[in-house]
N, CA, C, O and CB atoms as a CASP TS submission, in Angstrom:
PFRMAT TS
TARGET T0000
AUTHOR 0000-0000-0000
METHOD Language model
MODEL 1
PARENT N/A
ATOM      1  N   UNK     1      15.933   1.688   3.719  1.00  0.00           N
ATOM      2  CA  UNK     1      14.327   2.733   3.788  1.00  0.00           C
ATOM      3  C   UNK     1      13.685   1.136   3.907  1.00  0.00           C
ATOM      4  O   UNK     1      13.964   0.276   3.072  1.00  0.00           O
ATOM      5  CB  UNK     1      13.624   4.104   1.877  1.00  0.00           C
ATOM      6  N   UNK     2      12.910   0.921   4.915  1.00  0.00           N
ATOM      7  CA  UNK     2      11.949  -0.166   4.765  1.00  0.00           C
ATOM      8  C   UNK     2      10.618  -0.185   4.143  1.00  0.00           C
ATOM      9  O   UNK     2       9.692   0.563   4.458  1.00  0.00           O
ATOM     10  CB  UNK     2      11.732  -0.540   5.848  1.00  0.00           C
ATOM     11  N   UNK     3      10.583  -1.219   3.114  1.00  0.00           N
ATOM     12  CA  UNK     3       9.579  -0.884   2.519  1.00  0.00           C
ATOM     13  C   UNK     3       8.483  -2.076   3.040  1.00  0.00           C
ATOM     14  O   UNK     3       8.788  -3.077   3.689  1.00  0.00           O
ATOM     15  CB  UNK     3       9.913  -0.736   0.987  1.00  0.00           C
ATOM     16  N   UNK     4       6.962  -1.647   2.525  1.00  0.00           N
ATOM     17  CA  UNK     4       5.932  -2.357   3.510  1.00  0.00           C
ATOM     18  C   UNK     4       5.151  -2.611   2.208  1.00  0.00           C
ATOM     19  O   UNK     4       4.769  -1.675   1.505  1.00  0.00           O
ATOM     20  CB  UNK     4       5.085  -1.393   4.943  1.00  0.00           C
ATOM     21  N   UNK     5       4.830  -4.434   1.780  1.00  0.00           N
ATOM     22  CA  UNK     5       3.687  -4.632   1.245  1.00  0.00           C
ATOM     23  C   UNK     5       2.299  -4.276   1.142  1.00  0.00           C
ATOM     24  O   UNK     5       1.931  -3.649   2.135  1.00  0.00           O
ATOM     25  CB  UNK     5       3.664  -5.302   1.393  1.00  0.00           C
ATOM     26  N   UNK     6       1.309  -4.480   0.192  1.00  0.00           N
ATOM     27  CA  UNK     6      -0.158  -3.660   1.147  1.00  0.00           C
ATOM     28  C   UNK     6      -0.582  -4.513   2.300  1.00  0.00           C
ATOM     29  O   UNK     6      -0.969  -4.061   3.378  1.00  0.00           O
ATOM     30  CB  UNK     6      -1.787  -3.482   0.134  1.00  0.00           C
ATOM     31  N   UNK     7      -0.490  -5.676   2.021  1.00  0.00           N
ATOM     32  CA  UNK     7      -1.169  -6.644   3.480  1.00  0.00           C
ATOM     33  C   UNK     7      -0.219  -6.377   4.343  1.00  0.00           C
ATOM     34  O   UNK     7      -0.399  -7.327   5.105  1.00  0.00           O
ATOM     35  CB  UNK     7      -1.356  -8.488   3.413  1.00  0.00           C
ATOM     36  N   UNK     8       0.879  -5.646   4.904  1.00  0.00           N
ATOM     37  CA  UNK     8       1.824  -4.977   6.180  1.00  0.00           C
ATOM     38  C   UNK     8       0.525  -3.895   5.944  1.00  0.00           C
ATOM     39  O   UNK     8      -0.599  -4.067   6.416  1.00  0.00           O
ATOM     40  CB  UNK     8       3.959  -4.345   5.930  1.00  0.00           C
ATOM     41  N   UNK     9       0.998  -2.599   5.000  1.00  0.00           N
ATOM     42  CA  UNK     9       0.521  -1.708   5.596  1.00  0.00           C
ATOM     43  C   UNK     9      -1.514  -1.825   6.118  1.00  0.00           C
ATOM     44  O   UNK     9      -2.104  -0.769   6.349  1.00  0.00           O
ATOM     45  CB  UNK     9       1.039  -0.575   4.563  1.00  0.00           C
ATOM     46  N   UNK    10      -2.059  -2.803   6.190  1.00  0.00           N
ATOM     47  CA  UNK    10      -3.166  -3.433   5.791  1.00  0.00           C
ATOM     48  C   UNK    10      -3.579  -4.120   7.575  1.00  0.00           C
ATOM     49  O   UNK    10      -4.523  -4.052   8.363  1.00  0.00           O
ATOM     50  CB  UNK    10      -2.756  -4.667   4.308  1.00  0.00           C
ATOM     51  N   UNK    11      -2.625  -4.567   7.535  1.00  0.00           N
ATOM     52  CA  UNK    11      -2.627  -5.421   9.112  1.00  0.00           C
ATOM     53  C   UNK    11      -1.900  -4.021  10.342  1.00  0.00           C
ATOM     54  O   UNK    11      -2.547  -3.530  11.267  1.00  0.00           O
ATOM     55  CB  UNK    11      -1.121  -7.332   8.983  1.00  0.00           C
ATOM     56  N   UNK    12      -1.066  -3.810  10.129  1.00  0.00           N
ATOM     57  CA  UNK    12      -1.126  -2.236  10.032  1.00  0.00           C
ATOM     58  C   UNK    12      -2.276  -1.439  11.528  1.00  0.00           C
ATOM     59  O   UNK    12      -2.278  -1.335  12.754  1.00  0.00           O
ATOM     60  CB  UNK    12      -1.954  -1.890   8.140  1.00  0.00           C
ATOM     61  N   UNK    13      -3.277  -0.977  10.059  1.00  0.00           N
ATOM     62  CA  UNK    13      -4.159  -0.416  10.437  1.00  0.00           C
ATOM     63  C   UNK    13      -5.115  -1.076  10.633  1.00  0.00           C
ATOM     64  O   UNK    13      -6.084  -0.459  11.076  1.00  0.00           O
ATOM     65  CB  UNK    13      -4.352   0.368   9.894  1.00  0.00           C
ATOM     66  N   UNK    14      -5.253  -2.371  10.433  1.00  0.00           N
ATOM     67  CA  UNK    14      -6.474  -3.594  10.943  1.00  0.00           C
ATOM     68  C   UNK    14      -7.818  -3.170   9.587  1.00  0.00           C
ATOM     69  O   UNK    14      -9.049  -3.211   9.598  1.00  0.00           O
ATOM     70  CB  UNK    14      -7.282  -3.153  13.226  1.00  0.00           C
ATOM     71  N   UNK    15      -7.137  -2.912   8.895  1.00  0.00           N
ATOM     72  CA  UNK    15      -8.302  -2.986   7.072  1.00  0.00           C
ATOM     73  C   UNK    15      -8.254  -3.929   6.688  1.00  0.00           C
ATOM     74  O   UNK    15      -7.886  -4.998   7.176  1.00  0.00           O
ATOM     75  CB  UNK    15      -8.004  -2.205   5.601  1.00  0.00           C
ATOM     76  N   UNK    16      -8.824  -3.509   5.237  1.00  0.00           N
ATOM     77  CA  UNK    16      -8.383  -4.838   4.836  1.00  0.00           C
ATOM     78  C   UNK    16      -7.641  -4.414   3.508  1.00  0.00           C
ATOM     79  O   UNK    16      -7.691  -3.231   3.170  1.00  0.00           O
ATOM     80  CB  UNK    16      -9.662  -5.990   4.642  1.00  0.00           C
ATOM     81  N   UNK    17      -6.784  -5.565   2.556  1.00  0.00           N
ATOM     82  CA  UNK    17      -5.958  -5.106   1.852  1.00  0.00           C
ATOM     83  C   UNK    17      -6.278  -4.444   0.402  1.00  0.00           C
ATOM     84  O   UNK    17      -5.532  -3.890  -0.404  1.00  0.00           O
ATOM     85  CB  UNK    17      -5.201  -6.033   1.831  1.00  0.00           C
ATOM     86  N   UNK    18      -8.054  -4.786   0.373  1.00  0.00           N
ATOM     87  CA  UNK    18      -8.215  -3.892  -1.188  1.00  0.00           C
ATOM     88  C   UNK    18      -8.266  -2.443  -0.934  1.00  0.00           C
ATOM     89  O   UNK    18      -7.978  -1.547  -1.727  1.00  0.00           O
ATOM     90  CB  UNK    18      -9.729  -4.237  -2.103  1.00  0.00           C
ATOM     91  N   UNK    19      -8.866  -2.286   0.861  1.00  0.00           N
ATOM     92  CA  UNK    19      -9.259  -1.070   1.411  1.00  0.00           C
ATOM     93  C   UNK    19      -8.159  -0.163   0.525  1.00  0.00           C
ATOM     94  O   UNK    19      -8.487   0.579  -0.400  1.00  0.00           O
ATOM     95  CB  UNK    19      -9.158  -1.019   3.190  1.00  0.00           C
ATOM     96  N   UNK    20      -6.256  -0.456   1.181  1.00  0.00           N
ATOM     97  CA  UNK    20      -5.554   0.081   1.176  1.00  0.00           C
ATOM     98  C   UNK    20      -5.328   0.921  -0.534  1.00  0.00           C
ATOM     99  O   UNK    20      -5.010   2.028  -0.968  1.00  0.00           O
ATOM    100  CB  UNK    20      -4.744  -0.767   1.824  1.00  0.00           C
ATOM    101  N   UNK    21      -5.672  -0.236  -0.985  1.00  0.00           N
ATOM    102  CA  UNK    21      -5.796  -0.162  -3.005  1.00  0.00           C
ATOM    103  C   UNK    21      -6.651   0.619  -3.448  1.00  0.00           C
ATOM    104  O   UNK    21      -6.472   1.070  -4.580  1.00  0.00           O
ATOM    105  CB  UNK    21      -6.305  -1.516  -3.894  1.00  0.00           C
ATOM    106  N   UNK    22      -8.513   1.235  -2.247  1.00  0.00           N
ATOM    107  CA  UNK    22      -9.089   1.964  -2.818  1.00  0.00           C
ATOM    108  C   UNK    22      -8.588   3.112  -2.822  1.00  0.00           C
ATOM    109  O   UNK    22      -8.676   3.811  -3.832  1.00  0.00           O
ATOM    110  CB  UNK    22     -10.066   1.926  -2.542  1.00  0.00           C
ATOM    111  N   UNK    23      -7.786   3.663  -1.382  1.00  0.00           N
ATOM    112  CA  UNK    23      -7.489   5.032  -1.023  1.00  0.00           C
ATOM    113  C   UNK    23      -6.443   4.997  -1.451  1.00  0.00           C
ATOM    114  O   UNK    23      -5.782   6.019  -1.264  1.00  0.00           O
ATOM    115  CB  UNK    23      -7.552   5.536   0.252  1.00  0.00           C
ATOM    116  N   UNK    24      -5.961   4.173  -2.002  1.00  0.00           N
ATOM    117  CA  UNK    24      -4.798   5.054  -3.364  1.00  0.00           C
ATOM    118  C   UNK    24      -5.855   5.229  -4.816  1.00  0.00           C
ATOM    119  O   UNK    24      -5.771   6.269  -5.470  1.00  0.00           O
ATOM    120  CB  UNK    24      -2.960   3.637  -4.013  1.00  0.00           C
ATOM    121  N   UNK    25      -6.417   4.593  -5.056  1.00  0.00           N
ATOM    122  CA  UNK    25      -7.315   5.027  -6.394  1.00  0.00           C
ATOM    123  C   UNK    25      -8.032   5.627  -6.577  1.00  0.00           C
ATOM    124  O   UNK    25      -8.371   5.848  -7.740  1.00  0.00           O
ATOM    125  CB  UNK    25      -7.858   4.486  -6.923  1.00  0.00           C
ATOM    126  N   UNK    26      -8.792   6.352  -5.259  1.00  0.00           N
ATOM    127  CA  UNK    26      -9.537   7.508  -4.714  1.00  0.00           C
ATOM    128  C   UNK    26      -8.542   8.428  -4.279  1.00  0.00           C
ATOM    129  O   UNK    26      -9.062   9.477  -4.658  1.00  0.00           O
ATOM    130  CB  UNK    26     -10.499   7.164  -3.570  1.00  0.00           C
ATOM    131  N   UNK    27      -7.632   8.706  -3.825  1.00  0.00           N
ATOM    132  CA  UNK    27      -6.835   9.363  -4.043  1.00  0.00           C
ATOM    133  C   UNK    27      -6.627  10.219  -2.428  1.00  0.00           C
ATOM    134  O   UNK    27      -6.393  11.415  -2.258  1.00  0.00           O
ATOM    135  CB  UNK    27      -7.223  10.051  -5.358  1.00  0.00           C
ATOM    136  N   UNK    28      -6.821   9.054  -1.301  1.00  0.00           N
ATOM    137  CA  UNK    28      -6.613   9.622   0.137  1.00  0.00           C
ATOM    138  C   UNK    28      -5.082   9.254   0.575  1.00  0.00           C
ATOM    139  O   UNK    28      -4.632   9.572   1.676  1.00  0.00           O
ATOM    140  CB  UNK    28      -7.776   8.915   1.269  1.00  0.00           C
ATOM    141  N   UNK    29      -4.548   8.749  -0.131  1.00  0.00           N
ATOM    142  CA  UNK    29      -3.085   8.464  -0.470  1.00  0.00           C
ATOM    143  C   UNK    29      -2.098   8.585  -1.275  1.00  0.00           C
ATOM    144  O   UNK    29      -2.377   7.617  -1.982  1.00  0.00           O
ATOM    145  CB  UNK    29      -2.945   7.746  -0.494  1.00  0.00           C
ATOM    146  N   UNK    30      -1.278   8.953  -1.676  1.00  0.00           N
ATOM    147  CA  UNK    30      -0.255   9.357  -2.563  1.00  0.00           C
ATOM    148  C   UNK    30      -0.070   7.702  -3.551  1.00  0.00           C
ATOM    149  O   UNK    30      -0.330   6.720  -2.855  1.00  0.00           O
ATOM    150  CB  UNK    30       1.313   9.988  -1.503  1.00  0.00           C
ATOM    151  N   UNK    31       0.191   7.498  -4.500  1.00  0.00           N
ATOM    152  CA  UNK    31       0.438   6.552  -5.791  1.00  0.00           C
ATOM    153  C   UNK    31       1.696   6.304  -5.475  1.00  0.00           C
ATOM    154  O   UNK    31       2.572   7.150  -5.653  1.00  0.00           O
ATOM    155  CB  UNK    31       0.259   7.141  -7.352  1.00  0.00           C
ATOM    156  N   UNK    32       1.869   5.445  -5.111  1.00  0.00           N
ATOM    157  CA  UNK    32       3.071   4.402  -4.267  1.00  0.00           C
ATOM    158  C   UNK    32       3.747   3.666  -5.821  1.00  0.00           C
ATOM    159  O   UNK    32       3.137   3.412  -6.859  1.00  0.00           O
ATOM    160  CB  UNK    32       2.082   2.787  -2.843  1.00  0.00           C
ATOM    161  N   UNK    33       5.283   3.451  -5.474  1.00  0.00           N
ATOM    162  CA  UNK    33       5.567   3.165  -6.266  1.00  0.00           C
ATOM    163  C   UNK    33       5.405   1.671  -6.453  1.00  0.00           C
ATOM    164  O   UNK    33       4.703   1.232  -5.542  1.00  0.00           O
ATOM    165  CB  UNK    33       6.475   3.705  -6.340  1.00  0.00           C
ATOM    166  N   UNK    34       5.884   0.514  -7.489  1.00  0.00           N
ATOM    167  CA  UNK    34       5.621  -0.816  -7.679  1.00  0.00           C
ATOM    168  C   UNK    34       6.826  -1.384  -8.179  1.00  0.00           C
ATOM    169  O   UNK    34       7.531  -0.909  -9.069  1.00  0.00           O
ATOM    170  CB  UNK    34       4.495  -1.054  -8.538  1.00  0.00           C
ATOM    171  N   UNK    35       7.059  -2.711  -7.375  1.00  0.00           N
ATOM    172  CA  UNK    35       8.333  -3.959  -7.307  1.00  0.00           C
ATOM    173  C   UNK    35       8.401  -3.937  -8.565  1.00  0.00           C
ATOM    174  O   UNK    35       7.611  -3.306  -9.267  1.00  0.00           O
ATOM    175  CB  UNK    35       8.105  -5.616  -6.654  1.00  0.00           C
ATOM    176  N   UNK    36       9.569  -4.780  -9.093  1.00  0.00           N
ATOM    177  CA  UNK    36       9.225  -4.789 -10.483  1.00  0.00           C
ATOM    178  C   UNK    36       8.132  -6.592 -10.774  1.00  0.00           C
ATOM    179  O   UNK    36       7.669  -7.196 -11.741  1.00  0.00           O
ATOM    180  CB  UNK    36      11.078  -4.647 -11.471  1.00  0.00           C
ATOM    181  N   UNK    37       8.175  -6.734  -9.620  1.00  0.00           N
ATOM    182  CA  UNK    37       7.010  -7.628  -9.812  1.00  0.00           C
ATOM    183  C   UNK    37       5.855  -7.183 -10.225  1.00  0.00           C
ATOM    184  O   UNK    37       5.138  -7.876 -10.947  1.00  0.00           O
ATOM    185  CB  UNK    37       6.707  -8.226  -8.793  1.00  0.00           C
ATOM    186  N   UNK    38       5.475  -5.828  -9.783  1.00  0.00           N
ATOM    187  CA  UNK    38       4.180  -4.978  -9.631  1.00  0.00           C
ATOM    188  C   UNK    38       3.450  -5.251  -8.817  1.00  0.00           C
ATOM    189  O   UNK    38       2.249  -5.266  -9.087  1.00  0.00           O
ATOM    190  CB  UNK    38       3.411  -4.896 -10.551  1.00  0.00           C
ATOM    191  N   UNK    39       3.999  -5.631  -7.259  1.00  0.00           N
ATOM    192  CA  UNK    39       3.686  -5.209  -5.846  1.00  0.00           C
ATOM    193  C   UNK    39       3.920  -3.352  -5.381  1.00  0.00           C
ATOM    194  O   UNK    39       4.857  -2.565  -5.515  1.00  0.00           O
ATOM    195  CB  UNK    39       4.797  -6.252  -4.897  1.00  0.00           C
ATOM    196  N   UNK    40       2.862  -3.276  -4.941  1.00  0.00           N
ATOM    197  CA  UNK    40       2.566  -1.370  -4.443  1.00  0.00           C
ATOM    198  C   UNK    40       4.690  -2.105  -3.729  1.00  0.00           C
ATOM    199  O   UNK    40       5.318  -3.116  -4.043  1.00  0.00           O
ATOM    200  CB  UNK    40       0.244  -0.631  -2.314  1.00  0.00           C
ATOM    201  N   UNK    41       4.924  -1.316  -3.076  1.00  0.00           N
ATOM    202  CA  UNK    41       6.190  -0.896  -2.226  1.00  0.00           C
ATOM    203  C   UNK    41       5.785   0.546  -0.874  1.00  0.00           C
ATOM    204  O   UNK    41       6.506   1.518  -1.101  1.00  0.00           O
ATOM    205  CB  UNK    41       7.511  -0.238  -3.636  1.00  0.00           C
ATOM    206  N   UNK    42       5.367   0.645  -0.334  1.00  0.00           N
ATOM    207  CA  UNK    42       5.082   1.788   0.694  1.00  0.00           C
ATOM    208  C   UNK    42       6.288   1.842   0.989  1.00  0.00           C
ATOM    209  O   UNK    42       6.987   0.836   1.102  1.00  0.00           O
ATOM    210  CB  UNK    42       4.104   1.636   1.931  1.00  0.00           C
ATOM    211  N   UNK    43       6.657   2.907   1.137  1.00  0.00           N
ATOM    212  CA  UNK    43       8.331   3.144   2.165  1.00  0.00           C
ATOM    213  C   UNK    43       8.116   3.976   3.784  1.00  0.00           C
ATOM    214  O   UNK    43       7.229   4.785   4.053  1.00  0.00           O
ATOM    215  CB  UNK    43       9.673   4.537   1.031  1.00  0.00           C
ATOM    216  N   UNK    44       8.830   3.657   4.382  1.00  0.00           N
ATOM    217  CA  UNK    44       8.245   4.569   5.445  1.00  0.00           C
ATOM    218  C   UNK    44       9.433   5.551   5.883  1.00  0.00           C
ATOM    219  O   UNK    44       9.239   6.409   6.745  1.00  0.00           O
ATOM    220  CB  UNK    44       7.645   3.670   6.778  1.00  0.00           C
TER
END
């Protein structure tokens, strides 16, 4: 399964990476698993 970083998701949808983080914080998207380095790992 491929995982995507926040900046990749933002690029796909044409939004700023901070917007992706806000959407997670506000509950618009489900909480995302973190990698060992603390980066969000969105899975498809």
